[in-house]
N, C-alpha and C positions, 0 to 999 in steps of 0.2 A: 759767729760765736757771741755768746751773751753771758756776761758775769753779772750776777745780782745777789744781793743779800739784804734782807730788810727785816730783822726782828722788830716787833712793835716797840716804838719809842727810840729806835736807833736809825741812823741814816747810813746805809752802805752805798747808796747810789747805784747807778747802772753804768755799765761799760759795754757798748755794742761795738763789735769789730766786724766790718763787712768783708768777709772772705769767703771764698769758695774752696771746698776741699775736694780733692780727686778721689774717686773710688779706687780701692785696691792699693792704697798707699798708707804707710804709717806716718804719723806726725808726733813730734815731741812737744808737749804742752807744758808750760811752766807758769805758775801764778805766784806772785809774792804779795803778801798782805802785811801792811804795817798798821797796827791799831793806834787810834788817836790818844793823845793825852786827855784824861777825863775832863769833860766840859769844853774841849776845844775841837776845832775842825781841821786837824792836821794829820789825819790818817790817809792812807793811799793804798792802791792796788795797781800792780803792773802785770801784764800778760805777754808771754813770749811764745812764739810758734817756731819750732826748728831753730832756736837760738836767736831769732830776730824779735826785738821788742815791737809788738804790734799795737799795744794800747796801754794807756795810763789814765787813772782816775784819781784826782787829788781832792783835798778838802773834805774828807769823809769824817763823820762823827760816829764811828762804829761802836764805841763804848757808851755813847750817850753821856749821862751824868752819873752812871752807876759806879764809877771808880775803877781803880786798878785791878779789882777782882774779876772784871769781865775779861774772859779769855776766849780764844777760838777753841771750841770743844767738839766740833764736828766738821768733817769734810765729805762732800758728796762728789762722786766721780761718775760721769755717765752722760747720757743724752736723752732727749725727749722730743718727740714730734707729735703734734696734734693739729688737725686742720680746723679745729674749732675752739682752741684755747683762748680764754679771755675775749670772747666774741670776735676773734680773728676769722677772716675768710681767706683761706689759702687752699690751693688744690692739693689733692693727694699726690705723693711723689710718683713719678713715672715708674720707678723701680723701688722695690722694698729696700730699706736700708738696714745694714747690720754694722754695729760698731764693736770693735774689740778693744779692750783696755788691758794693758800689761805693764808690769814693773812700776807700780805706783810707789812713790817715795815721799815722805813728809819729813821736813827738817826745820830747825830753828836758824839755819844759815844756808847760804847758796850752795846748791848741789852741782849745778853746771850741766852742760850737755854731755850726753853719753857717747 
């Protein structure tokens, strides 16, 4: 799992969580993002899988110095696989992968496990 966000001039950092997912099984994924105070590095992101916190990244400057008007305005849900992205060299998967996404919810407060 890999969380990344990096608009030009802002620092969202990277959060890599080494996990293996089983085929044919549903997972509940939760992300919580706290934007920083403008000009400070006090933002953070947390990631949960099936109700267990699997990763945290702190010290983020997601607003840069642009002020309080910088908000989250887009969420992308999905996955991506490439055997040649960013000059990586990795083998093609042994089996084709299919990912299903269901029941996406966005909130300004904790939703909790279903």
